C-alpha positions as CSV (number, residue, x, y, z in Angstrom):
1,M,42.9,0.4,148.4
2,Q,42.6,4.0,150.3
3,P,46.1,5.3,150.3
4,Y,47.0,5.9,153.6
5,F,49.5,7.7,155.9
6,L,52.4,5.3,157.4
7,P,49.4,2.3,157.8
8,Y,49.7,-0.6,160.2
9,I,52.2,-3.4,159.0
10,G,48.3,-5.0,157.3
11,Y,48.8,-3.1,154.2
12,W,52.1,-3.7,153.1
13,Q,51.6,-7.4,153.9
14,L,48.6,-6.7,150.6
15,I,51.2,-5.2,149.1
16,N,53.5,-7.1,148.9
17,S,51.5,-9.7,148.9
18,V,50.1,-9.3,145.1
19,D,51.8,-8.3,141.7
20,V,49.8,-5.5,141.0
21,F,47.7,-2.6,143.9
22,V,45.6,-0.3,142.7
23,I,45.6,2.7,144.9
24,Y,42.7,5.0,144.8
25,D,42.5,8.6,143.6
26,N,39.6,9.3,143.0
27,I,37.8,8.4,145.8
28,Q,36.0,10.2,147.9
29,Y,38.1,11.6,151.3
30,T,36.7,9.7,154.5
31,K,36.7,13.1,157.1
32,K,36.9,9.7,160.4
33,G,38.5,7.7,158.3
34,W,42.0,6.9,158.3
35,I,43.3,8.2,155.0
36,N,45.5,11.4,156.4
37,R,45.4,10.0,160.4
38,N,47.3,7.3,162.9
39,R,48.4,6.0,165.8
40,Y,51.8,6.5,167.5
41,L,53.5,5.7,170.9
42,L,53.4,7.8,173.5
43,N,54.4,7.3,177.0
44,G,53.4,3.5,177.0
45,K,49.9,4.2,175.0
46,A,48.2,4.7,170.9
47,A,48.0,8.4,170.7
48,L,47.0,9.9,167.3
49,F,48.9,12.1,164.7
50,S,47.1,13.4,161.5
51,L,48.1,15.7,157.9
52,N,46.3,18.8,158.8
53,L,43.8,19.6,156.0
54,K,42.5,23.2,154.1
55,N,39.2,23.7,154.6
56,D,37.4,22.4,151.7
57,S,34.1,20.5,150.2
58,D,33.0,17.2,152.3
59,F,32.4,15.2,148.6
60,L,35.9,15.8,146.9
61,N,38.2,13.1,146.2
62,V,41.3,12.5,148.0
63,N,43.2,14.1,145.1
64,Q,41.3,17.1,145.1
65,R,42.0,17.8,149.1
66,F,45.3,19.7,150.0
67,L,47.1,20.2,152.8
68,S,46.0,22.5,155.3
69,H,48.8,26.2,155.6
70,Q,48.6,24.9,159.3
71,Y,50.1,22.0,158.9
72,K,53.3,22.3,160.2
73,R,56.0,19.3,159.0
74,N,58.7,20.7,162.1
75,K,56.3,20.0,164.3
76,L,55.1,16.2,163.2
77,I,59.0,15.9,163.7
78,N,59.8,16.9,166.6
79,M,56.4,14.9,167.8
80,F,57.8,11.4,166.8
81,N,61.5,12.7,167.6
82,S,60.5,12.8,171.5
83,A,57.8,10.2,171.7
84,Y,60.5,7.9,170.2
85,H,63.8,9.3,171.2
86,R,64.9,5.9,173.4
87,A,64.0,3.7,170.9
88,P,66.7,1.5,169.1
89,M,66.1,2.5,165.7
90,K,65.6,6.2,165.8
91,K,69.1,7.5,164.1
92,E,68.8,5.1,161.5
93,I,65.3,5.5,160.4
94,F,64.1,9.1,161.7
95,P,66.3,10.5,158.4
96,F,64.1,8.3,156.2
97,I,61.1,10.0,158.7
98,E,61.8,13.3,157.7
99,K,62.1,12.9,154.1
100,I,59.1,11.8,154.0
101,I,57.4,14.0,156.2
102,Y,58.9,16.9,154.2
103,C,58.2,16.2,151.3
104,P,57.0,19.1,149.0
105,C,53.6,18.1,147.8
106,E,50.7,20.2,149.0
107,N,47.8,18.0,147.2
108,L,46.8,15.2,150.0
109,F,46.8,12.3,147.3
110,E,50.2,13.2,146.1
111,Y,51.8,13.4,149.4
112,I,50.2,10.4,150.7
113,Y,51.5,8.4,147.6
114,C,55.0,9.9,147.6
115,S,55.0,8.6,151.3
116,I,53.4,4.5,150.5
117,K,56.5,4.7,147.4
118,D,58.9,5.4,149.7
119,I,58.6,3.0,152.2
120,C,58.0,0.5,149.8
121,E,61.7,1.7,148.2
122,Y,63.2,0.8,151.9
123,L,61.2,-2.2,152.0
124,K,62.1,-3.7,149.5
125,I,58.8,-4.2,147.8
126,R,58.5,-4.6,144.3
127,T,55.0,-4.6,143.7
128,K,53.6,-2.5,140.8
129,I,51.2,0.2,142.2
130,V,48.5,1.9,140.1
131,L,46.6,5.0,140.1
132,S,42.7,3.8,139.7
133,S,42.2,7.2,138.4
134,D,44.4,5.0,135.1
135,I,42.0,2.4,134.7
136,N,39.4,3.1,132.2
137,I,36.3,1.6,134.2
138,D,33.4,3.5,134.8
139,H,34.2,5.9,138.4
140,S,30.9,6.6,139.4
141,L,30.8,2.9,140.3
142,K,30.5,1.9,143.5
143,S,31.9,-0.1,146.2
144,E,31.9,-3.7,145.3
145,E,31.0,-3.0,141.7
146,K,33.9,-0.4,141.0
147,V,36.5,-3.7,142.0
148,I,35.3,-5.7,140.3
149,A,35.2,-3.8,137.5
150,I,39.2,-2.4,138.3
151,C,39.2,-7.0,138.3
152,K,38.3,-7.4,135.1
153,N,39.9,-4.1,133.5
154,I,43.1,-5.5,134.5
155,Q,42.7,-8.7,133.1
156,V,43.4,-10.5,136.9
157,N,41.6,-13.9,138.5
158,T,42.8,-13.1,141.8
159,Y,41.6,-9.4,144.6
160,I,43.2,-9.9,148.1
161,N,41.4,-7.0,150.9
162,L,42.6,-6.7,154.2
163,I,40.4,-8.9,157.0
164,G,37.7,-6.1,156.9
165,G,37.2,-6.3,153.6
166,M,35.0,-9.2,154.9
167,E,32.2,-7.5,155.5
168,L,31.6,-5.3,152.6
169,Y,32.6,-7.8,149.5
170,S,30.6,-10.8,148.9
171,K,32.8,-13.8,147.2
172,N,29.8,-14.9,145.6
173,S,29.7,-11.5,143.2
174,F,32.9,-12.0,142.4
175,E,33.3,-15.5,141.4
176,K,30.1,-14.8,139.2
177,E,33.0,-12.5,136.9
178,N,35.3,-15.2,137.2
179,V,37.5,-13.5,140.5
180,N,38.5,-15.1,143.4
181,L,38.5,-13.6,146.3
182,K,40.7,-13.7,149.5
183,F,41.3,-11.6,153.0
184,I,44.7,-11.6,154.7
185,K,44.2,-12.1,158.0
186,S,47.6,-10.6,160.0
187,K,48.9,-13.0,162.6
188,P,49.7,-11.4,166.6
189,I,52.3,-8.8,165.7
190,S,54.7,-8.0,168.8
191,Y,57.7,-6.9,169.9
192,L,59.6,-4.4,172.7
193,Q,58.7,-0.9,173.0
194,F,60.8,0.2,175.3
195,N,59.3,-1.8,178.7
196,N,56.0,-0.7,178.2
197,T,53.0,-3.0,177.7
198,F,52.8,-4.2,173.9
199,V,50.5,-1.8,171.9
200,E,49.3,-3.6,168.9
201,W,48.9,-2.4,165.5
202,L,50.5,0.8,165.3
203,S,51.6,3.3,162.5
204,I,54.4,1.3,160.4
205,L,56.3,4.7,161.7
206,D,56.3,2.3,165.3
207,V,58.0,-0.9,163.8
208,M,60.6,1.3,162.2
209,M,61.0,2.7,165.2
210,F,61.3,-0.5,166.8
211,N,62.9,-3.7,164.8
212,S,65.6,-3.8,161.5
213,K,64.9,-3.7,157.7
214,K,65.2,-7.9,158.1
215,E,62.8,-8.1,161.2
216,I,60.3,-5.8,158.9
217,T,60.9,-8.0,156.5
218,K,60.1,-10.5,158.1
219,M,57.0,-9.5,159.4
220,L,55.3,-8.6,155.5
221,G,54.9,-12.2,155.6
222,E,52.9,-13.9,158.6
223,Y,49.3,-13.3,157.8
224,D,47.1,-16.2,156.5
225,L,45.5,-16.1,153.4
226,L,41.5,-16.6,153.8
């Protein structure tokens, strides 16, 4: 999977469901994707937050991109503090969120990777995480071919992706290489967001602000494997 900053609950369900999670560090950065942005709750509605990046070539990989000097960590913290100041778990979780945001890394991948490891530790997700660049394959391969090459190299018999991957990958292609292809489909998850109409699939930040660690751990298993 690509690295994402504070992604939605489905990403953590995926990490928690597998034995080995391969995270792409040497994949091209996608400008309009979700690598460095996500959604949070602001006045009862979904709003975007993002990590400002240094201007650079659109053809560079994620691990070749850097945070901009215009990225003010304290500004993002203040945004979250204002939006969630009445959230039930705010007092407990906010120091943890500050730790993530104040990570001193300037490299985009390293910054996001640090946050992923921290959240896995907080949620007691023990899955082994491997960097794609450490796997000995032809890294010029793309999409499905690259995934299959990674699976064969680390000798797995099942590859699991999020439900959106159904549009990208063919079960027949994987079966030809003796790899089972499965997809995680999150079950509907809802919780009280102040007294507002529930806004679904926001950043894990939102989930953590309104739910205890025990409640989130339960959510990690609320999916179907297709």
